[in-house]
N, C-alpha and C positions, 0 to 999 in steps of 0.2 A: 460572562460567557462570550464577551466580544472577541477575545483572542481565539476562542475555539472556533467560532463561526468564520472569522477572517481566515484562519489557518485552513479550515475545511474547504472554503471556497477557492482560495489560492492554490492549494495543492491539487484540488480537483481540476481546476482550469488548466494548470500547467501540464498535468498528466494527460488530459484529453487532447490538448493542442499538440503535445509531443507525439501521441499515438497517431493523430491525423497527419502530421507532417511526415512521420515515418512511412505510413501507408502510401502517401503521395510521392515521396521523393527518395526514399532509401531503396535503391534497386539492387545494389550489390554491397557486400560486406566492406566496411571501412575499418581497416586495421589501425589500432592505436599502439599496441605493444605486440607485434608479431601475430602469431596465431592465438596468443593467450588472452588478449583484451581487444574488444572491438565492438562496433555497432553492426548488427545483423538483424534483418527483419525476420521475425518468426511469429507464428500464430498458435495460441494456446487455447484449446477447448476446455481445459480443466480449471479447477479452482486454485490450485497451488502446485507448482512443480510439475504441471501436466497431469495431475491426478483428476480423473473424471468420475463424476457421480452420475449414473445412468438416469435417463428420463427427466421428469419434472423436479426430481430431488435436488439437483444442483442449483437452479435458480432459487428455489425455496430456501435452501440452506444459506446461500449468499445473502438474500434479503433478511432472513431471520437473524443472522450473525450481525449485519449492519444495524438492525433495530436494537439488538441487545447491547452492542457497543455504544450506540447513541443514547440509549436509556441509562447505561452506567455512566457515560460522560456527563449527561445532564444532572445526574445525582451527585457525582463525586469529583468532577474537575473543578476544584476550587482555586488552584494556583495557576499562574500563567504557564508554568512548566507542564502541568497535566493537561491544561487546555490545548497547548500546542501538540502534545502527544496524541490526544484523542482527535484533534482536528486533522492531523496527518493521516490517522487510521481511517477516519470517516471520508475524508477527501479522496484518498487513494482507493478506498472501497467503492465509493460512488463512481469515480472515474472508470474503474474497471467494468462496472455494470454498464455505464454509458457506452464504453468501447465495445461491449459485447452485444449491444442491442441490434446492430444491422445484420450480423452474420453468426452470432453465437460464439465468436472468437475474440480473444484479447490479443492486441498487438504488442509483442515483446520486441526489444531491440538491444538490450545491453548483454553482452556476452563476455564472461570472465571464466577462463579455464574450462573445466568440464561441468561447472555449475550450470543448472538450467538457465536458459535465456530469460531475462525479466525486463520490467519496464519501470518507468518513473513512479507510477501508482504503487507497484509492489515495493519499491524503495521507501516510499512514504509510509506505507503500512509497517514495514520492518523497522524503520527508524522510530516511528511512534510507539511501537511495542517495546523497543529497546529502551526508550526514554521512560516509559512506565515501569519497566522492570528495574531500571536503575533507581528511579525515585522510590520504589518499594523497598529496595535494599538499603537505601540511605535512610528511609523512615524507620526501618527495623533497627538499624544501627543506633539512631537517635533514641528510640524507645529503650533499647538495651542499655545505653549509657545513662539514661534518666533513671533507670531502676537501680543502678549501682550506687 
């Protein structure tokens, strides 16, 4: 589980540092590809894509989801591949929780087209989930081939 913990810590640290730097220094939009891609500071009170859950439900849901993913990771992340995937998810999730502590908001900064603005932690979570999905598909294909 060394790879899992290392990935969790590194993705969490990079995500938190990025959010702090954006809070401190990104005062106006930086265009990378016209109006389509750029860096723009935005604050998100919701859990994903700006979706908000009222009252105490949101922090409870976030912590519950993190504990469930951690529990699954500790039980099933046997390969380096899955350990990286779960580490990205946990690191990104914890980073978003840390970012939310001072004011209840997550700092977002990556803007692509009309997609909701997101941050490095969100990217870690999405990449980790994609890796897990990819591995699940590969495992099913291998299982299917072995039955033939």
